[in-house]
Structures are given as structure tokens and as C-alpha cells.
N, C-alpha and C positions, 0 to 999 in steps of 0.2 A: 926579282923576280917576285922577295916575300912582298915587297913590298906594294906589287900588282895585286898580287894576291889579294893580302890583307883591303888595298882598296874597291876587291872584285866584291870579295866574299859579304859587308853589311850592305855593298850596293846592293846587290842581293839582293838581301834581304830586306833590304826596304822597297823594293819593287814588290818581291811577294806580299811584304803586308800592304801594302798600297793595294794589291790583286785584291787581296783576300777581303782588305774593309771595301773593297768599291760592291764584291760581286755580294755584301749580306747588306748594303744600300742600296745597289742598282734594281730599281724594279725589275717585275718578273714579265713578261706573257706569256701570256695565259691562254690554251687555245681551245674554244668548244666544240669540241665533237659532238656532233647531236648524233643519236641511232641509225646506222646506215642500212641495217636490215628493218625490210616491210613486214609489219604486225597483220594486216591485210584486213584487217577492224571491217564487222561491220557498217554503215553508209546509211541518209539515207538522199533518194533527190524528189529532182518534182518531173511529174507522168503526166499527159493528161489526164488522166483520169488520178491525179491529187497524187500525196506523199506515198514513197514508195522507198521500203530499210530492203536493205538485203536479208532483211530475216522473217522479210513478211514473205521470203523466197526459199527458207526456210523447207528441207521436206524432197524438195528439188535440185535435180545438179543444174548447178549457174554459171553459163561462159562470160567473167565482166570485160567489158570490153572498153577504155578508151579514144572515141572518135572525134567529129567532127561532120554533118551532112556536107559539104561545101569541100572535103577530098574528095581533089580528082585522084586519087590511084586503092593508095591502102588499102581505107575505109571497105569502099565498096569492093574492092579486092577480097577483103578480112571475108566483111558478111554473104559476099557468093562462096564463099569457101563452106561456111558456113550452112548454110540454106541446101548444098551441097550430103553434107553429113549430118546436118537433120534427113538429110531423104534417106540416109542408110541406117536411121534407125527404125524401130519397128517402130508399131503406131503406141503399144506399154513403153514401151524407153523414152518419148515423144512427150510422154504426160507428164514424167517425171523429170523432163530437163527443158529448162529453157535458155536464154540470152539477154547481159542486160547490157547495153549503149552508155555511154554512159557520157556527154559530148563535155567536152572541154574549152568549146568553143559559144558559153551559155548570151555574149551578146546581139548572140544571128540565131544562134538554136533551139523555136519555142519549145516549148515540151509536145504541140500540136505536130510540129514540122518534123520533130522524133522521129513521131511513133507511124505519122506515115511514110517520112525515108525509109524505120527502117519492118513495116511493116512493106513496105513492099521485096523484102524478101523475107517474109517469116510473120502469118500474124498473129502469131505467138509469142517472136520477140517483142520485147519491152527498151523504152526510151530517156532517160532523164534528164537530167540537171540542175546546175545549185547554184548558187553567186558565185560570183567570180574567186569571192575567198573557199568559200569548203570546197569546191574540185579541186581547186593547189592544194590542202590540204589531201582532202580526199588519195588524188596523185602522190603525193607527197607519201602516206602510209601504205600506196601500197604498189612504191617505187614506180610509180609512173614520169616520165620527164614533159611538159611543152613548152612550148613560144610563138609567141604571136611573131610572123615578121614577114615585114613589108614587102608588098609587089604592087610597084604603078603600071605595071604593063597588063595588070589584069584588074577587070571590073570588082570582083570582091574587095581590091581594094589591101586587103592583107590576106596570108593563108594564117597554117598552125604547122608547126613543127612538130611531130609528140612522135612516144614511144610507139613499140609498130605489135609487141602481143598482147596476146588476150592471156586467164589469166582462168581456170578452171575448178571455182567453190565442187562442195561433195553437199552431197544432201542434210551435210549436221552444221555445215557452213568452214570448216574446215579447207584451207587454194589446198588442193592435188595439184601441179605442175600448171608456169607460163608454157604459154603455146606460144610458140612459135611465131611469129609468119610467113607463110608454106611450103606450112606446113600441109600434107596434101589433108582433104574432106575426108576419106577414111579413114588414117590415123585419127584424126581428131576426131570421131563416130566410137573408135575405137575408149580412145580414154577417156570420152564421156558413160563410155559403158561401163571404164575401170573404177570411174568416181560411184552408180548408180551402187557397184558388189562393194562400196565401204558403208556400210551397214550398223560398223561399234563402232 
């Protein structure tokens, strides 16, 4: 028994030593973690009237929404809800609020097409887009995801899966709250009023 232990102990120490040496010399895998928290920073898009920055809309409560004009359901439903919400605001409140539609499909959505699209719901709404690189950067900063999905059964050739929430920004450019798709128009109107009340 003593002979077994006398052999086992040096062997264990040798294994432990080899393991320690390997740990010191083995390459360390480093995981780069990007900041998962959106910063909701201002951005600029190209509209039918020229460049428009979110900073240009300071002084108004702004609903920011990311979508595209050939979206078959989510986008028109969201804009219809916003149209109904705007109708519940007073004339004075409507002067202090607007919507900015940011297209995640710059390949097809020209500034003119975008303005015609949102104008169908409300003439005071804004719409614009940017290069796909800039749109991707803006969307990432706002916690929005989107991806092109091929659809051979459609004449459109592809569709875009995208996040469905809107974002309410107050008159000083501060993010107030995301607005989930399906939120009733009455509640959207109340949230806009809350944003307008945030003057400090």
C-alpha cells in the first residue's frame, strides 16, 4: 500500500504541475461584449425635403418608428394606430408632436416614396432613410433588429423582418418609453401627453 501511495503522489503532483504550466501558456479566449443597452442617440436621415436630424425636432414629442413601405401588415397597422392617436390630441398638442418613420429598406424606399406613404396617414409625419450601413448603425443604437428575408412566392422578391415597437422621445430628445405594437391609440395619445408634460 505504501508503495502505491509513494507512486501515486508524485504522479499526481506531476499532472498538477503540467496542468498549471498549460494554463499559464495556453491562449486565453476573450469574448468581446458590445454594449447591449441602446443609447437612443440622435441621427440624421434623408427625407424628401433634405437631411433631417432628430435634433431638428427638438421642442416636439417625437414617435420614432422603424419600418418599410412594402411591409404587408405591421407597419400600416402601426401607422393607422398613430393616425388614430393623433386625432385624439388637441390642436395645440398636435403642433407639439410628430412621427418620424425610418425605413430599414433603403434599397426600395426613396425619400419621395416614404413621404407619400406616411402622408397617407398624416401630412405632418416625417419619413426618411439612409445608406444601409447607416441604417444598420442607427437601428443597432436604438435596439432595433431587422433582416432581409427572401420570398420567391412574392413579386417583391424579399421582405424584411423587423422589430415592431415605436419609441417616444420628449421635447428635449430624451427617450420616454418604447410603445409596443398593438398599444391602443388612446394609450398612445396619453403617453404623448405625458411626454409633452416633461419640460424639465
